[in-house]
Rosetta silent file (secondary structure, phi, psi, omega in degrees, C-alpha in Angstrom):
SEQUENCE: XXXXXXXXXXXXXXXXXXXXXXXXXXXXXXXXXXXXXXXXXXXXXXXXXXXXXXXXXXXXXXXXXXXXXXXXXXXXXXXXXXXXXXXXXXXXXXXXXXXXXXXXXXXXXXXXXXXXXXXXXXXXXXXXXXXXXXXXXXXXXXXXXXXXXXXXXXXXXXXXXXXXXXXXXXXXXXXXXXXXXXXXXXXXXXXXXXXXXXXXXXXXXXXXXXXXXXXXXXXXXXXXXX
SCORE:     score description
SCORE:     0.000 S_00000001
   1 L     0.000  133.385 -179.471    0.000    0.000    0.000 S_00000001
   2 L   -75.161  149.305 -179.039    1.371    3.421   -0.919 S_00000001
   3 L   -98.135  144.522 -178.074    1.947    5.976    1.813 S_00000001
   4 L  -115.114   26.699 -178.311    0.440    9.470    1.760 S_00000001
   5 L  -139.719  159.244  179.760    2.564   11.033    4.523 S_00000001
   6 L   -78.684  147.696  171.578    6.078   12.264    5.004 S_00000001
   7 L  -127.116  164.349  178.070    8.691   10.247    6.838 S_00000001
   8 L   -79.353  -20.246 -172.568   12.115   11.230    8.099 S_00000001
   9 L   -91.455  -21.123 -167.665   13.740    8.298    6.287 S_00000001
  10 L  -143.294  137.210  173.258   12.441    8.642    2.752 S_00000001
  11 L   -78.525  129.121 -179.544   11.623   11.299    0.209 S_00000001
  12 L   -74.758  128.474 -179.491    8.077   10.841   -1.051 S_00000001
  13 E  -110.913  133.752  178.594    7.985   10.266   -4.802 S_00000001
  14 E  -120.297  136.981  173.939    4.913   10.942   -6.939 S_00000001
  15 E  -104.567  124.122  176.245    4.259    9.776  -10.484 S_00000001
  16 E  -107.125  115.516  177.497    2.009   12.028  -12.569 S_00000001
  17 E   -99.565  115.554 -177.218    0.602   10.286  -15.650 S_00000001
  18 L  -113.928  178.666 -178.800   -0.679   12.863  -18.088 S_00000001
  19 L   -73.212 -179.909 -178.945   -2.110   12.789  -21.609 S_00000001
  20 L    87.658 -175.892 -177.815   -0.105   12.649  -24.814 S_00000001
  21 E   -66.937  129.238 -174.155    2.530   10.150  -25.882 S_00000001
  22 L  -121.758  164.191  176.125    3.706    8.110  -22.908 S_00000001
  23 L   -62.196  162.285  176.122    6.415    5.496  -22.303 S_00000001
  24 L   -56.731  157.485 -173.627    5.644    1.835  -23.069 S_00000001
  25 H   -55.566  -45.388 -177.237    3.467    0.020  -20.549 S_00000001
  26 H   -64.545  -38.943  177.522    6.257   -1.960  -18.889 S_00000001
  27 H   -64.779  -42.819 -179.122    8.373    1.156  -18.418 S_00000001
  28 H   -64.967  -40.299  178.686    5.364    3.004  -17.007 S_00000001
  29 H   -63.692  -37.540  176.894    4.564    0.155  -14.608 S_00000001
  30 H   -62.941  -42.099  177.194    8.125    0.260  -13.313 S_00000001
  31 H   -61.272  -40.686 -178.496    7.740    3.992  -12.629 S_00000001
  32 H   -66.355  -44.136 -178.528    4.473    3.336  -10.778 S_00000001
  33 H   -63.229  -33.970 -177.883    5.899    0.545   -8.615 S_00000001
  34 L   -87.678    6.031  179.695    8.840    2.739   -7.577 S_00000001
  35 L  -109.193  153.531  178.158    6.544    5.655   -6.621 S_00000001
  36 L   -87.467  -28.590 -178.864    4.661    6.291   -3.392 S_00000001
  37 E  -134.277  135.811  175.427    1.784    8.151   -5.042 S_00000001
  38 E  -123.996  122.134 -179.803    0.381    7.740   -8.551 S_00000001
  39 E  -122.593  128.929  176.091   -1.925   10.427   -9.959 S_00000001
  40 E  -101.078  130.346  179.387   -3.556   10.282  -13.385 S_00000001
  41 E  -105.377  114.379  176.642   -4.430   13.603  -15.028 S_00000001
  42 L    51.957 -121.477 -176.351   -7.405   13.480  -17.418 S_00000001
  43 L   -68.498   -4.508  169.359   -6.601   11.149  -20.347 S_00000001
  44 H   -60.186  -22.345  176.510   -3.601    9.998  -18.366 S_00000001
  45 H   -68.714  -36.356  173.739   -6.160    7.659  -16.836 S_00000001
  46 H   -58.829  -44.051  179.567   -6.548    5.966  -20.239 S_00000001
  47 H   -63.745  -42.300  179.252   -2.787    5.501  -20.283 S_00000001
  48 H   -62.303  -45.289  179.632   -2.792    4.117  -16.742 S_00000001
  49 H   -61.214  -41.648 -179.154   -5.532    1.607  -17.553 S_00000001
  50 H   -63.822  -26.181  178.981   -3.697    0.458  -20.681 S_00000001
  51 L   -97.452    8.521 -179.956   -0.638   -0.247  -18.518 S_00000001
  52 L    59.579   43.867  178.492   -2.726   -2.021  -15.849 S_00000001
  53 L  -111.331  131.948  178.019   -1.989    0.707  -13.285 S_00000001
  54 L  -102.779   99.609 -176.122   -4.509    1.629  -10.584 S_00000001
  55 L   -66.495  154.803  174.250   -3.849    5.298   -9.694 S_00000001
  56 L   -75.722  -25.311 -176.792   -4.325    6.601   -6.170 S_00000001
  57 E  -151.929  143.232  175.989   -6.063    9.667   -7.594 S_00000001
  58 E  -125.669  122.783 -174.391   -7.612   10.718  -10.911 S_00000001
  59 E  -129.498  158.521  173.210   -7.959   14.465  -11.530 S_00000001
  60 E   135.662 -177.492  175.465   -8.994   16.860  -14.290 S_00000001
  61 L   -93.347  -10.163  172.979  -11.872   18.189  -16.345 S_00000001
  62 L    60.623   31.933  176.292  -11.841   14.935  -18.368 S_00000001
  63 L   -76.892  -16.597  179.477  -12.434   16.647  -21.678 S_00000001
  64 L  -114.196    3.436  176.073   -9.914   14.336  -23.332 S_00000001
  65 L   -66.211  140.503 -175.153  -10.729   11.101  -21.493 S_00000001
  66 L   -62.246  -34.898 -177.406  -11.839    8.427  -23.977 S_00000001
  67 L  -153.076  111.783 -178.668  -15.033    7.632  -22.045 S_00000001
  68 H   -63.205  -19.542  177.350  -16.328    9.581  -19.045 S_00000001
  69 H   -62.045  -22.710  177.894  -18.241    6.464  -17.971 S_00000001
  70 H   -59.668  -28.943 -178.016  -14.875    5.136  -16.799 S_00000001
  71 H   -64.651  -26.786 -178.461  -15.071    7.577  -13.903 S_00000001
  72 H   -76.819   -7.518  176.899  -18.042    5.686  -12.456 S_00000001
  73 H   -92.077   -3.278 -178.047  -15.852    2.613  -12.010 S_00000001
  74 L  -104.181  136.944  174.864  -13.555    4.499   -9.626 S_00000001
  75 L   -52.410  137.752 -173.624  -14.386    5.010   -5.914 S_00000001
  76 H   -54.306  -35.663 -177.822  -15.716    8.550   -5.489 S_00000001
  77 H   -70.271   -8.638 -178.363  -12.936    9.521   -3.090 S_00000001
  78 H  -104.558    4.679 -179.491  -10.319    8.868   -5.758 S_00000001
  79 E  -120.220  129.151  175.291  -11.768   11.218   -8.387 S_00000001
  80 E  -122.422  108.243 -175.258  -11.423   15.004   -8.365 S_00000001
  81 E  -100.685  139.471 -177.814  -13.418   16.586  -11.190 S_00000001
  82 L  -126.959  155.520  174.653  -12.967   20.197  -12.320 S_00000001
  83 L   -69.022  156.237  179.990  -14.781   22.479  -14.768 S_00000001
  84 L   -67.356  -34.459  178.650  -13.195   22.913  -18.159 S_00000001
  85 L   -84.881   97.662 -177.785  -12.907   26.672  -17.630 S_00000001
  86 L  -149.072  164.470 -176.552  -10.147   26.870  -15.042 S_00000001
  87 L   -78.784  -38.951 -174.254   -6.788   28.583  -14.574 S_00000001
  88 L   -98.243  151.360  173.495   -4.531   25.532  -14.191 S_00000001
  89 L   -74.314  165.894  177.685   -3.966   22.621  -16.528 S_00000001
  90 H   -62.046  -35.678  178.132   -4.862   19.109  -15.376 S_00000001
  91 H   -65.090  -41.392  177.722   -1.151   18.365  -15.026 S_00000001
  92 H   -63.222  -39.937  177.986   -0.675   21.389  -12.767 S_00000001
  93 H   -62.221  -43.565  178.912   -3.599   20.272  -10.615 S_00000001
  94 H   -62.275  -41.558  178.223   -2.086   16.810  -10.280 S_00000001
  95 H   -63.037  -42.156  179.861    1.269   18.284   -9.284 S_00000001
  96 H   -59.859  -43.933  179.163   -0.402   20.505   -6.686 S_00000001
  97 H   -68.091  -35.450  176.468   -2.115   17.519   -5.065 S_00000001
  98 H   -62.271  -42.777  177.905    1.109   15.526   -5.092 S_00000001
  99 H   -62.428  -42.089 -179.334    2.834   18.382   -3.267 S_00000001
 100 H   -63.625  -26.750  178.348    0.003   18.579   -0.718 S_00000001
 101 L   -91.118   14.169  171.870    0.508   14.883    0.015 S_00000001
 102 L    91.163    7.441 -178.196    4.151   15.492    0.818 S_00000001
 103 L   -74.450  123.262  176.580    5.781   14.556   -2.483 S_00000001
 104 L  -105.534  -12.958 -178.748    9.129   16.283   -2.945 S_00000001
 105 E  -120.339  112.445 -175.917   10.240   14.180   -5.937 S_00000001
 106 E  -110.152  133.928  176.861    7.982   14.449   -8.975 S_00000001
 107 E  -120.340  125.055  175.763    8.072   12.236  -12.046 S_00000001
 108 E  -100.216  138.201  174.068    6.027   13.140  -15.143 S_00000001
 109 E  -129.825  126.877 -177.589    5.036   10.495  -17.676 S_00000001
 110 L   108.951 -169.807  177.638    3.392   11.465  -20.960 S_00000001
 111 L    90.216   -3.309  177.340    2.989   14.800  -22.679 S_00000001
 112 E   -79.661  156.855  178.799    4.807   13.860  -25.864 S_00000001
 113 L    62.838 -159.549  175.133    3.288   14.583  -29.274 S_00000001
 114 L    66.479 -149.720 -174.854   -0.182   16.098  -29.421 S_00000001
 115 L   -70.327  134.685 -178.547   -0.855   19.820  -29.007 S_00000001
 116 H   -66.049  -36.054 -178.716    2.165   22.094  -29.101 S_00000001
 117 H   -64.569  -36.127  177.023    0.764   24.448  -26.452 S_00000001
 118 H   -68.119  -38.522  177.861    0.502   21.572  -23.964 S_00000001
 119 H   -62.542  -46.829  178.004    4.069   20.514  -24.738 S_00000001
 120 H   -63.768  -37.174  177.692    5.378   24.038  -24.174 S_00000001
 121 H   -59.527  -41.477  178.051    3.275   24.219  -20.997 S_00000001
 122 H   -66.297  -41.840  177.814    5.034   21.156  -19.616 S_00000001
 123 H   -58.027  -37.656 -179.692    8.433   22.616  -20.519 S_00000001
 124 H   -65.751  -26.342  178.233    7.521   25.756  -18.564 S_00000001
 125 H   -59.559  -29.363 -177.423    6.953   23.634  -15.452 S_00000001
 126 L   -78.794   -4.742  176.282   10.700   23.041  -15.329 S_00000001
 127 L   -97.267    3.108 -178.653   11.326   26.773  -14.956 S_00000001
 128 L   -86.268  172.001 -174.958    9.405   26.960  -11.682 S_00000001
 129 L   -61.878  -41.275  178.926   10.828   27.033   -8.179 S_00000001
 130 L  -121.000   80.522 -175.487   10.114   23.340   -7.515 S_00000001
 131 L   -76.679  162.406  169.744   10.221   21.657  -10.923 S_00000001
 132 L   -59.200  153.517  179.665    9.591   17.970  -11.617 S_00000001
 133 L   -88.481  -37.006 -177.724   12.748   15.889  -11.365 S_00000001
 134 E  -130.984  152.014  175.204   12.029   13.500  -14.236 S_00000001
 135 E  -144.558  120.164 -177.326    9.962   13.567  -17.429 S_00000001
 136 E  -120.985  124.224  176.031    9.463   10.484  -19.585 S_00000001
 137 L  -111.771 -162.568 -177.220    7.715   10.482  -22.963 S_00000001
 138 L   -65.862  -33.923 -174.202    7.495    7.765  -25.610 S_00000001
 139 L  -123.382  -10.439 -174.222   11.105    8.198  -26.733 S_00000001
 140 E  -125.465  151.776  168.031   12.850   10.489  -24.233 S_00000001
 141 E  -123.492  123.924 -177.449   13.872   10.647  -20.591 S_00000001
 142 E  -121.747  149.674 -176.810   14.594   14.140  -19.258 S_00000001
 143 E  -137.450  141.410  177.480   15.967   15.280  -15.906 S_00000001
 144 E   -99.183  139.511  175.551   16.147   18.658  -14.178 S_00000001
 145 E  -120.840  133.698  175.672   19.261   19.823  -12.349 S_00000001
 146 L   -73.211  159.695  177.420   19.285   22.742   -9.945 S_00000001
 147 L   -55.990  130.489  179.072   21.886   25.480  -10.359 S_00000001
 148 L    82.411   -3.906 -176.857   25.238   24.188   -9.109 S_00000001
 149 L   -83.400  146.297  174.861   24.028   20.575   -8.883 S_00000001
 150 E  -116.342  135.216  179.220   26.048   17.615  -10.183 S_00000001
 151 E  -140.084  147.502  176.625   24.394   14.398  -11.343 S_00000001
 152 E  -108.707  148.262 -176.512   25.569   11.163  -12.941 S_00000001
 153 E  -132.867  147.420  174.159   23.630    9.260  -15.581 S_00000001
 154 E  -108.267  122.276 -179.707   23.675    5.758  -17.011 S_00000001
 155 L  -150.638  174.227 -179.515   23.022    5.566  -20.748 S_00000001
 156 L   -81.681  141.581  175.826   24.192    3.713  -23.843 S_00000001
 157 L   -55.902  137.073 -179.349   27.431    4.829  -25.513 S_00000001
 158 L    85.880    2.164  179.654   26.678    7.076  -28.460 S_00000001
 159 L   -68.838  145.135  175.708   23.323    8.215  -27.067 S_00000001
 160 E   -72.080  139.404  178.825   22.164   11.702  -27.968 S_00000001
 161 E  -133.829  123.381  178.734   22.296   14.173  -25.081 S_00000001
 162 E  -120.349  139.900 -174.350   20.718   17.633  -25.260 S_00000001
 163 E  -124.643  125.362 -178.456   21.118   20.323  -22.601 S_00000001
 164 E  -121.762  116.910  175.309   18.736   23.257  -22.152 S_00000001
 165 E   -68.231  146.811  176.653   19.477   26.070  -19.667 S_00000001
 166 L  -119.385  148.655  179.197   16.539   27.307  -17.626 S_00000001
 167 L   109.122  178.833 -171.595   16.129   30.752  -16.123 S_00000001
 168 L   -89.136  -40.758 -170.790   16.700   34.347  -17.173 S_00000001
 169 L   -81.813  175.465  175.580   20.416   34.980  -16.936 S_00000001
 170 L   -65.192  146.414  179.811   23.339   33.678  -18.967 S_00000001
 171 E   -98.759  121.333  179.774   24.287   30.061  -18.280 S_00000001
 172 E  -150.557  166.164  179.517   27.942   29.548  -17.385 S_00000001
 173 L    85.030   11.772  178.363   30.109   27.434  -15.094 S_00000001
 174 L   -74.791  154.878  173.187   28.861   24.097  -16.436 S_00000001
 175 E  -142.129  159.820  179.396   31.081   21.015  -16.476 S_00000001
 176 E  -154.052  155.966  172.100   30.717   17.515  -17.884 S_00000001
 177 E  -134.232  134.302  176.893   32.434   14.149  -18.095 S_00000001
 178 L    90.130   13.395  175.514   31.746   11.557  -20.762 S_00000001
 179 E  -106.169  145.886  178.424   30.361   13.882  -23.456 S_00000001
 180 L   -62.066  -42.547  176.035   31.836   14.160  -26.936 S_00000001
 181 L  -115.265  110.827 -172.771   31.665   17.963  -26.699 S_00000001
 182 L   -71.948  154.190 -176.579   32.353   19.071  -23.155 S_00000001
 183 L   -89.966  -16.558 -176.250   30.330   21.813  -21.440 S_00000001
 184 L   -60.111  133.004  176.954   33.194   23.402  -19.520 S_00000001
 185 L    89.313   -9.529  179.768   33.905   26.965  -20.579 S_00000001
 186 L   -76.693  144.483  173.276   30.643   27.436  -22.469 S_00000001
 187 E  -128.318  116.510 -179.916   28.561   30.564  -21.885 S_00000001
 188 E  -110.020  119.771  171.295   24.991   30.456  -23.159 S_00000001
 189 L   -72.418  166.579 -179.131   22.911   33.600  -23.261 S_00000001
 190 L   -57.513  133.729 -179.091   19.178   33.211  -22.810 S_00000001
 191 L    98.321   -8.104  179.433   17.666   31.296  -25.711 S_00000001
 192 L  -102.314  161.816 -174.223   20.798   29.230  -26.434 S_00000001
 193 E  -165.739  173.659  176.010   21.307   25.522  -25.717 S_00000001
 194 E  -118.419  117.618 -175.170   23.308   22.428  -26.644 S_00000001
 195 E  -119.935  145.173  175.749   21.499   19.890  -28.807 S_00000001
 196 E    60.475   38.979  166.103   22.527   16.445  -30.141 S_00000001
 197 E   -71.932  175.368 -178.691   25.693   16.014  -28.083 S_00000001
 198 E  -137.014  142.503  175.186   26.782   12.366  -27.616 S_00000001
 199 E   -79.998  139.575 -179.141   27.736   10.175  -24.671 S_00000001
 200 L   -89.043  -23.908 -178.412   31.154    8.527  -24.967 S_00000001
 201 L  -143.707 -162.000 -177.735   30.482    5.669  -22.568 S_00000001
 202 L   -87.664  -15.681  178.864   27.822    4.137  -20.357 S_00000001
 203 E  -125.609  133.204  176.631   28.307    6.596  -17.467 S_00000001
 204 E  -140.720  161.386 -176.774   28.428   10.358  -17.788 S_00000001
 205 E  -133.793  139.853  176.166   28.294   13.337  -15.435 S_00000001
 206 E  -131.254  134.369  174.548   26.903   16.838  -15.807 S_00000001
 207 E  -114.122  123.515  175.703   27.317   19.774  -13.438 S_00000001
 208 L   -74.658  149.477  179.458   24.921   22.692  -13.767 S_00000001
 209 L  -101.951 -116.549 -172.579   26.469   26.110  -13.434 S_00000001
 210 L   -77.258  -15.594  179.702   24.772   29.415  -12.787 S_00000001
 211 L  -130.360  159.333  172.703   21.315   28.292  -13.937 S_00000001
 212 L   -63.725  162.216  179.275   19.228   25.119  -13.673 S_00000001
 213 E  -130.714  151.748  166.930   19.354   22.683  -16.592 S_00000001
 214 E  -116.563  118.686 -174.950   16.991   20.303  -18.337 S_00000001
 215 E  -111.327  127.084 -175.322   18.969   17.362  -19.750 S_00000001
 216 E  -113.282  134.871  179.369   17.369   15.087  -22.362 S_00000001
 217 E  -130.116  170.918  167.394   18.364   11.510  -23.233 S_00000001
 218 E   -63.624  154.072 -179.925   16.794    8.612  -25.116 S_00000001
 219 L   -54.056  134.547  176.239   14.121    6.822  -23.074 S_00000001
 220 L   106.584  -12.071  174.030   15.559    4.590  -20.378 S_00000001
 221 L   -58.704  143.081 -176.917   18.523    6.673  -19.268 S_00000001
 222 E  -114.978  139.592  172.959   18.869    6.460  -15.488 S_00000001
 223 E   -84.695  120.304 -174.142   19.740    9.149  -12.981 S_00000001
 224 L   -93.218  -27.446  178.615   22.400    7.625  -10.688 S_00000001
 225 L  -122.292  135.175 -175.213   22.787   10.390   -8.116 S_00000001
 226 L  -128.276    0.000    0.000   19.851   12.208   -6.574 S_00000001
């Protein structure tokens, strides 16, 4: 049974399954099993059902759910329905509830393909004060690093690695190990980024400098240090 409270020993992890292109079912099930809370946002419930995942909570206005009758199969206490005319997206609502239940580590699944405005909306989430830590779509795994943070990753040699600075100011002070084109010494003004770099081996390391980073890999890359 998943826990809905904070402990001193463990950081609470929440998986948010949203609409759009999502990882394969087995990958998604692994994310769910390793999470303390699973929340499906709108048509993310379709994705959860297809992967044989029973979310702890289902939220949204359900304008994109395949069949609203599905909601009647869920215990009333596990469904939070909202009007379509609202300020926040269904994904934002799910994140808010995860935070209220003590989750400090957020994993997003889905959001690939589909409407461009929703995709950009998810990207904007990573520019907030407490961004999601991981984001997995059908083909990519992305991770956020705070300014000054160092993280190691496990990936296949030759994998594409793209790095996007977040925030307003110029990005500088980055370092890396295991990349074909190293990040040390680079200065990126706002709007610049590094795309289609390559990993040289199975383990690589990236250190964020003056701004947070969003680092994108092929699906399945693992974050080794948290």
